[in-house]
matplotlib code that plots the C-alpha trace (Angstrom):
import matplotlib.pyplot as plt

x = [10.4, 7.1, 5.9, 2.7, 1.6, -1.6, -2.5, -4.6, -2.1, 0.6, 3.7, 6.8, 9.5, 8.8, 9.9, 9.6, 7.1, 7.4, 5.2, 1.9, 0.4, 1.5, 2.8, 3.6, 7.2, 7.5, 7.9, 8.5, 7.4, 5.1, 4.6, 3.2, 3.8, -0.2, -2.1, -4.9, -3.8, -2.1, -5.8, -7.6, -5.1, -5.4, -9.5, -8.9, -6.7, -8.9, -12.1, -10.1, -9.1, -12.5, -10.8, -12.3, -9.1, -7.6, -4.5, -2.0, 1.9, 3.9, 7.7, 10.7, 12.9, 16.0, 16.1, 19.5, 19.5, 18.6, 22.2, 23.2, 20.6, 20.2, 16.8, 14.8, 12.7, 9.3, 8.7, 5.6, 3.4, 4.7, 5.3, 8.6, 7.0, 3.8, 6.0, 7.7, 4.4, 3.0, 6.2, 5.6, 2.3, 3.1, 5.5, 8.6, 10.1, 12.0, 13.0, 15.7, 18.5, 17.0, 17.0, 14.2, 11.7, 9.3, 7.0, 3.1, 0.9, -1.3, -4.6, -8.2, -8.9, -6.3, -6.6, -9.1, -6.6, -3.7, -5.4, -6.3, -3.1, -2.0, -4.8, -3.6, -6.9, -4.7, -1.6, 1.4, 0.5, -2.9, -2.8, -0.3, -3.0, -5.6, -3.4, -2.3, -5.7, -5.9, -3.9, -1.9, -0.6, 3.0, 4.4, 7.8, 8.1, 11.4, 12.7, 15.9, 16.6, 19.3, 16.8, 14.6, 17.2, 16.7, 13.3, 12.1, 9.2, 7.0, 4.0, 0.6, -2.6, -6.1, -8.7]
y = [-9.7, -7.8, -6.1, -4.1, -1.3, -0.4, 3.6, 6.2, 8.1, 7.3, 6.3, 7.1, 7.8, 5.6, 6.7, 5.1, 7.1, 7.2, 4.8, 5.9, 2.7, -0.7, -2.7, -6.5, -5.6, -2.3, 1.0, 0.8, 0.6, -2.1, -4.3, -7.4, -9.8, -10.5, -7.4, -8.7, -7.9, -4.6, -3.7, -4.6, -2.3, 0.4, 0.3, 0.1, 3.1, 5.2, 4.4, 4.9, 8.5, 8.8, 9.5, 8.3, 7.6, 4.6, 3.4, 0.1, 1.3, -1.4, -2.0, -4.1, -5.9, -7.7, -10.6, -11.0, -7.7, -9.9, -10.4, -6.9, -6.4, -7.7, -9.6, -11.5, -14.0, -16.1, -18.1, -19.5, -18.4, -20.3, -19.5, -17.3, -15.2, -15.0, -13.8, -11.5, -9.6, -9.6, -7.9, -5.3, -4.7, -4.1, -1.3, -3.3, -2.6, -6.0, -4.9, -2.6, -4.5, -5.3, -3.3, -5.8, -8.5, -10.8, -13.3, -13.4, -10.7, -10.4, -9.0, -8.5, -11.8, -12.7, -10.5, -11.9, -14.9, -12.8, -10.7, -14.2, -15.1, -11.7, -12.0, -15.7, -17.1, -19.4, -20.7, -20.1, -23.7, -23.4, -19.9, -20.9, -24.0, -21.3, -19.4, -22.0, -22.6, -18.7, -18.7, -15.7, -13.6, -12.3, -8.7, -7.2, -4.5, -2.3, -0.7, 1.2, 3.9, 1.4, -1.4, 1.5, 2.1, -1.7, -0.7, 0.6, 2.3, 1.0, 2.6, 3.7, 2.3, 3.7, 1.5]
z = [-9.8, -9.9, -6.8, -5.8, -3.8, -3.1, -2.3, -2.9, -5.0, -7.5, -5.7, -8.0, -5.2, -2.3, 1.3, 4.6, 6.9, 10.9, 12.3, 12.9, 13.5, 14.4, 11.4, 11.1, 10.3, 11.5, 9.7, 6.4, 2.4, 2.3, -1.4, -2.4, -5.4, -5.3, -7.6, -6.0, -2.2, -3.7, -4.8, -1.7, 0.0, -2.3, -1.6, 2.2, 2.3, -0.1, 2.2, 6.0, 4.2, 2.2, -0.7, -4.2, -6.0, -5.3, -7.5, -7.9, -8.3, -10.2, -9.1, -10.3, -8.0, -9.1, -6.8, -7.4, -4.9, -1.8, -1.5, -1.1, 1.9, 5.0, 4.5, 6.8, 5.5, 6.8, 4.2, 6.1, 9.0, 12.1, 15.6, 15.0, 12.6, 15.1, 17.8, 15.4, 14.0, 17.7, 18.8, 16.4, 16.7, 20.3, 19.3, 20.4, 17.0, 16.3, 12.7, 13.6, 12.3, 8.5, 5.3, 4.2, 5.9, 3.6, 4.9, 5.4, 5.8, 8.9, 7.6, 8.4, 8.4, 10.7, 13.4, 15.6, 15.8, 16.4, 18.9, 20.6, 21.2, 22.6, 24.7, 26.0, 24.6, 22.4, 22.7, 19.8, 18.6, 18.3, 16.7, 14.0, 13.3, 13.2, 10.7, 8.2, 6.6, 6.0, 2.5, 3.4, 0.7, 0.9, 1.8, 1.3, 3.9, 2.9, 6.1, 4.9, 2.1, 1.1, 0.3, -1.4, -4.2, -5.5, -6.1, -9.6, -10.4, -13.1, -13.2, -11.0, -12.7, -11.2, -10.3]

ax = plt.figure().add_subplot(projection="3d")
ax.plot(x, y, z, "-o")
ax.set_aspect("equal")
plt.show()
């Protein structure tokens, strides 16, 4: 399978950086199977860092490697996924026992719903109901050095 990482630079040797901000699935190296999502991430990080260069890095990952890793898979944005994301965004670090987590990405379009859920404006059921029509793309969070060993860098492409 092909996976993509949006950045401001080529990332031929992925690393897990310490968690500088709260992310959906904790500190890790994040990828997506959706190249358009990776392009949006690349442009966003370049804008944030005030760097003109934006790049999409492409990797291959053999699906058979899932059996060698401790994987948590959220096939859809449901209540379990929502609570997991909220816990990680609150710094509770729920992902520590996994090598790889796969699931929908909570992005800028979903942030308001997630924040309202965290503030008690929406119940879990109402928040999930509001997230379902969002057509959320996927994300793959590689959380351990072991998981990164199964990623093969293919190329970096400037946007």
